[in-house]
BARO-579463 format. One line per field, with one value per residue (C-alpha): x, y, z. Coordinates in pm, 1 decimal, decimal comma. Example, Ala and Ser with C-alpha at 12.3 -4.5 7.8 and 13.67 -1.06 7.14 Angstrom:
u: 1230,0|1367,0
v: -450,0|-106,0
w: 780,0|714,0
***
This chain:
u: 0,0|138,2|163,6|-25,9|284,3|368,9|7,3|20,1|347,6|207,0|-106,4|100,6|319,1|8,4|-128,3|201,2|212,2|-98,4|-15,8|-51,1|-202,0|-5,9|127,8|-160,9|-422,9|-264,7|-268,8|-630,1|-737,9|-549,5|-689,1|-1048,4|-1024,1|-845,0|-1121,9|-1391,4|-1234,2|-1191,1|-1558,4|-1681,5|-1442,3|-1591,7|-1507,4|-1151,1|-1284,8|-1423,8|-1164,9|-1012,6|-1348,4|-1427,1|-1241,3|-1255,8|-975,0|-902,0|-629,6|-520,7|-461,3|-355,8|-623,1|-878,2|-964,1|-1116,3|-1294,9|-1297,8|-1367,4|-1111,7|-1259,4|-1192,0|-1291,6|-1612,3|-1442,3|-1131,9|-1144,7|-763,0|-744,8|-841,5|-1060,3|-1120,5|-1476,4|-1512,1|-1749,1|-1706,1|-1471,9|-1403,7|-1189,1|-1056,0|-1103,0|-842,2|-970,9|-1312,2|-1187,3|-1441,9|-1469,1|-1663,4|-1855,2|-1881,1|-2029,9|-1977,1|-2281,7|-2325,7|-2155,5|-1836,6|-1811,0|-1799,1|-2107,0|-2175,2|-2372,1|-2683,5|-2832,5|-2509,8|-2243,6|-1992,3|-1890,4|-1651,8|-1466,5|-1349,6|-1544,3|-1865,5|-1777,5|-1730,1|-2059,4|-2244,8|-2089,2|-2160,2|-2527,1|-2579,6|-2933,8|-2992,6|-2813,5|-2559,7|-2242,1|-2319,9|-2598,5
v: 0,0|338,8|624,4|946,3|1114,4|813,7|794,9|1162,5|1118,9|811,5|1004,5|1299,0|1062,9|909,7|1253,6|1358,3|1046,7|1157,6|1374,8|1727,5|2028,4|2208,1|2550,0|2719,8|2490,7|2539,5|2918,6|2912,2|2692,6|2897,6|3225,5|3099,9|2932,5|3229,1|3463,1|3222,7|3178,2|3553,1|3608,7|3338,6|3373,4|3487,6|3826,3|3848,2|3882,7|3525,6|3343,1|3186,0|3013,6|2927,9|2989,3|2863,9|2727,9|2502,2|2260,3|2081,0|1705,6|1561,0|1666,5|1745,8|2071,4|2041,5|2322,3|2285,4|2475,5|2519,2|2513,7|2379,2|2015,8|1952,7|1682,0|1888,9|2262,5|2279,4|2060,3|2209,7|2008,5|2049,5|1948,8|1914,6|2137,1|2037,3|1867,5|1899,2|1650,2|1733,2|1458,6|1545,2|1294,8|1463,9|1817,2|1858,3|1874,2|1619,9|1797,7|1608,3|1665,7|1477,2|1315,7|1215,4|881,9|1089,3|954,9|1173,0|1160,3|1316,6|1638,4|1513,8|1838,6|1897,2|1629,5|1790,0|2138,3|2259,5|2525,0|2565,3|2893,4|2699,5|2472,0|2767,2|2914,4|2588,2|2574,6|2941,9|2912,3|2573,8|2546,4|2205,7|2271,4|1997,2|2194,9|2436,1|2233,3
w: 0,0|-100,2|146,4|50,0|-96,2|-314,8|-434,8|-530,1|-718,8|-897,3|-992,6|-1117,3|-1321,2|-1479,4|-1563,5|-1717,8|-1935,0|-2125,6|-2423,3|-2288,1|-2455,3|-2723,2|-2623,7|-2803,6|-2643,5|-2300,8|-2337,4|-2455,4|-2163,3|-1903,2|-2037,8|-2040,3|-1700,8|-1541,3|-1657,6|-1537,0|-1193,2|-1144,5|-1234,4|-995,5|-698,7|-371,1|-222,3|-83,9|270,5|271,5|59,6|370,9|424,0|62,2|-261,6|-616,8|-834,4|-1128,6|-1218,6|-1531,5|-1521,3|-1853,5|-2100,6|-1828,6|-1657,9|-1310,7|-1129,1|-751,6|-434,2|-158,2|189,8|538,8|581,8|773,2|982,1|1062,6|987,5|1002,4|691,4|356,0|121,2|-250,4|-340,7|-716,9|-914,8|-1279,4|-1522,9|-1894,1|-2083,2|-2426,7|-2686,3|-2947,4|-3207,2|-3206,5|-3134,9|-2855,5|-2477,7|-2270,9|-1995,3|-1665,6|-1322,8|-999,2|-843,3|-479,5|-560,8|-622,0|-978,2|-1285,8|-1509,6|-1847,3|-1826,8|-2003,4|-2128,6|-2323,7|-2288,6|-2526,5|-2635,9|-2904,4|-2702,0|-2342,8|-2322,6|-2389,6|-2095,7|-1860,7|-1982,3|-1902,0|-1555,3|-1493,7|-1594,0|-1424,8|-1563,1|-1396,5|-1062,6|-1130,7|-1071,9|-788,8|-624,2
***
């Protein structure tokens, strides 16, 4: 059984083994996600209690909150909000949301989008209360 650090390194190694975004794709994703996060972040006065961030893992972009854990407020947790995975062969993004079973499921009203900006728009609107609850 791997200790938590070894598991994290193994997970990072797996993510790095997937063909990453090109420089142009990476810049496009970071620009779109940076703008989205800045629009949606809470006021600076409460960011110690709840904040919003994203990370890139392989060809996926994950939006998550950052907040103290309910079990131990000294430990920060990162509940997931939404995920988009780029499918290079189809030149589209799969849109996913995390249900109570903590598994990722396709966002049924619109399971794919052509651009990362369309993904952020779906998450922002959240017409079916899948992302923000």
